[in-house]
N, C-alpha and C positions, 0 to 999 in steps of 0.2 A: 275583644272586638276587630274584626279584620277594617282595615281601611280603604277606603275607595279613593280614586285618584281624581278628587276634588280639590280648589284651592281652600284655602281657610275660610275665606269672606264666601263663600259655598256652604261650607257645613255651620257655620256661625249662623247664616240665615236659616238655617233649615231647624237647626236646633232652637234657635228665637221660635221658630212657627211653631215647633212641637209644645214647648214650653207655655207657648200663649195658648195653645188650644187645651192643654190641660188644665191650667188654671182655668179657663172660660168653662169646661166643662164641671169642674169641683164646685166653682161659684154657683153654676146653675143647679148643681145638686144638693147644698148646704141651703139655699131657697127653697127647696122641694122639701127637705128634711124639715126645716122651719115651722112652714106650712103645717104639714100633716101633722109633726108631735104638738101643733097648737092643739091640737082638736084630739088626740090620741096619745096619752100619756103612757099608756102600757106599749106602744111601740117605740117610744123614745126612749123607756126603760131598757126595753129587750135590745133595743141596738146598741147603746152605751155599754150594754152587760157583754155583749158577742164581743165589743172594741176591747174590753178589758180584759176577756178569755185570751185574745189573740196575743196580746201582752205575755200572759202568764204562761199561754201554751210556749212563746219564744223562750222564755226562761227553764220551762221545763225541757225542751231540745238543748238549751246550753249545759243545762245541769245532768241532761243522763235519764231524768226523772220518766220511764215510759209507763208507767201504772198510773202517774198524776198526767202525763199527758192523754190517754187513753180517756180517763175520765173528763178531760176539759173536751175533748173532742165529741164525748157524746153529748156533753151538756150542750156545747154549742150546736150541733145537728137539732138537738129538741129546740133550742130559742129559736134557729132560722127558721124552723117548719112553722113555730108557732106566729113568728113574724110575718111570713110567708101567706099564712092563713090570714091574719087582719090585712093584708094587701090584698088580698085576693076579694077578701068581703067588701072591700072598697073600690071593687073594679081596677085595681093598679095591678101593673107588673111585677114580679118577685125583686126585678132591679130596678125599681122607681126611685130608690134611697140612694142607688151608687151613681157616682161621677158617669157620665157616657164616654166612649171612645171611641175614634174614627176608626181603630184597626185591633180587628178581633183577634188576628195572631199575636201582637206585641203589648194589646192594651194601652198603646202610644205611648210605651217607655223605649223604642225604636230599635229593642234588641231583642234576639230570641237565642237561649242558649249563648249569650255573649255573642252572635253574630249580628251583623248590620240587618233589620228586616225589612221584606221585601217593599213596605211603606215607605220607608227611608230612602230606598233605592230610588223609588218613582219621583220623591220630595226632589233629590239631588239632580235628578235627570230634567225636571220641570224646570227647576231654579238656574240651573247651567243654560237649558235652552230660552230662557227669558234673559238672563244674561247678553246670551250671543245675540238674540235679534235686538235688543238694547246697544250693543255695540255696532251693530250693521244700522241699525238707525241715524245713531249720531251723525252719518254721513247724509242725513236727507234721504234714505231710502226706507222703502218699507219691506220687512223682513217676512210678514205673514204671510205672503203670497208667492215665496221664492222657495223652491223645490225643484225635484227632478221634474215632478209630472207638470208643474207649470212652464218647462223650457221649451219654446217653440224651435223647431228646424224649420219653418215657413219663412223665417225672417232672411235665409241665408239663400244665396243666389244658385241658381243650376249650372251657371255658367262655370267653364271650366278654367281653375285658378293659372296664371299664368306660368309657364315653364312645366306645368304638372298635368297629368291624363285624368285628374279627380276634378269633381267640382267643389264648391264652396261647401255646399251641402253634404256631400259624403264625407270630406274631411270632418266638418262639425259631428256628424253623425258618429263617425269614430272617436271624437274626442267625448261626445255625449255617453256612449255605450262605454268606454273606457272607464270614465269615472263613476259611473252607474256601477259597475262591478267592483270599482276600488271601493265604493263606500261600502258596499253589502259585504267585503269579502274584508274589511278592516281588521287590524289586529296591530297587535303593540309591533311587529317586524315588517310591516309595509313600509313602503318605500316613499320617499316624499313625492310631491309632484311642483314644477315649474310652469306655469300656464302663463304664456308670452302673446304679447298681441296688441293691437291698436285700443284705444278707448271705445268703450259699448259692444264688444263683442260677445258677452256672458262670460268672461272669468269670474266676477264676483257673484255672479249667479251660482255657477256650477260649485265654486269653492263653499259659499253658504249651503248649498244642498247637501253638500258632502257632510260638511258638519252637522247640520241635523240627523243625517243618518246614523253618523258615530255617536251622536249622543244618545241616540233611542239603542243602541247595540248595549248601552252601560259605558263606554268609553269618556274622559272628558276630550273637551275641544275648547279653544279658544280662538276668538275672530279680532282680529286687531290691523287695523291699517297702519301703514309704517309711520307717516306723519302721527297719529294719535299714539303709536307705542313711544317714537322717542320722545313725543310731549309729555308723555307721564312718565317715563324714565328720568327725563329732565326734571321735572316736579320732586320726585322722591330723591335724587341726589342732590341735587343744588338747594332744595327746600327743606332737607332734612326730614321729612315726612314718609312714615312707611319706608324706609331706608330697604331696597331690596326684594320688598315683598312683591311689586308686579314682575320684575324680573325673575325672580323664582318663579311665580306662576307660568311664564313663558318658557320656561327653560322645562320645568315639570310635568304640565298638561301632557297628556296622551299625544293630542293632534295640536299643533300650532299653525293658525293660517295667517299670513301677513300678506294683506292686501296693499296695492300700488304700492310696491317696493320702489325707492326712486322718487318718490314725491317729496319726500319731504325735504327738511332744509339742510343741506350739505355741509356737513362739519367734521371734525376730527370726533366729537363725541357721537355723534350718531354713526359714523362707521367702526369705531370701537365697539358702539352697542351692540349694532346688527352681527357684527363679526362674533362677540362673543354670546349671543342669542344661539346663533345656527351652530358654530363649536360645541358648545355644551350641547345641544340637541344631536351633533354627531357623535359626540363621545356616549351618549346615552342611548344613540341606535332608536331616537324617538322620531318621529316622520315630521316633516314640516310642508305644508303648500304655501307656494310664494306666486302672487300673481305681481305682472311687472306690464306697464307700457314700454319700458326700455328694452336696448338691445343689450347681448352680453357686452358688447365693447361698451356700451354707454355706461353700462354699471360698472364694469370694471374701473373706468375713471372716477366713478364717485365713490366706490368702494374699497379698491384694490383688489390684488389678485388671490389674495387669502382669502377674501370672500366669495370672489367668484368660483374658487375652486370648492368650496363647501357648495353652492349652491349646484354646479356642474357634478358634480362628483356624486351626490347622494339624492339627487332628484330626476325623475322621471321628465322630460320635455314635451311639454304639449304646445304646438303653435295653432293659435284661434284664427279664422281667417274670415274676411267679409267686411262689410261695410257697418255703422253704427246704428245697431239694431233699437238703440234705445229713441231715435230720431225716427226711426219707420215703424215703433209703437205710436209716437205720438203722432204721426202723419197717419196712421191708421184708424185712429182715435177720432180725428178731425175728419176724415171725409168717408 
């Protein structure tokens, strides 16, 4: 079975969903059989005999008795035709007595010749997207309407940026195009990103938009705000609950997005945790997207030179410009 780059929680959730669907379909099939067999004893007898033939056939395969296996197959085909005729005479489909399945490729087993079925891959993507949006919405923001298509450059001024020969909108257009191409061409060798700028300039919007595109491509992506990341790590370490599980997820996912770095309460634990995660990802050559409202000087004061060297050395820096577009959106809605 090929392993895909998702956390244990995502795998377990999808596995529970598959098991639940199989149990539901089997229960429905049992009810259909009970109802039909109550008025058709011959159909019940044939169905049970076919089930017994399947067991005898398995024993014949193990014993290598090919002649017996051939006779069992012939008898099974004859009984199956008779059962199909009975169902047809009752205006029922040939598979009426069998459990339905959502996926015809793997029959809801999740595997095709030992490989993960496409249906499971889609469920893993959906569950990862659900978790991504839930993590984003923990901050009181809506993730449903966040995408590259929803990002508007109209909120950025046509005025020249002080000391430069380009406007705010031109800079943000460059950043938007860069991040769009980054998302579309993302792979395990992609470089990380450092999104820097004041509050409300679109850093979180862009980073979540990237994450959504990356998930669509079949990679795993984890979004977490820096305060929530430290809070989770503290609970697991000092509460001794799921020790190391979240840290492992942060380190092993294909793309980690740390939003609002520097907003967490500064401590030796937070500094050590941030360094360990960033350094571990650097050692794995795994890309990380970091957004922050702080300057590199301010971040160095919070985390020390080791963390900053990891951030600067392995991430492409993009400086967002403009004024708080959140406020502009509120004003636009009211006027």
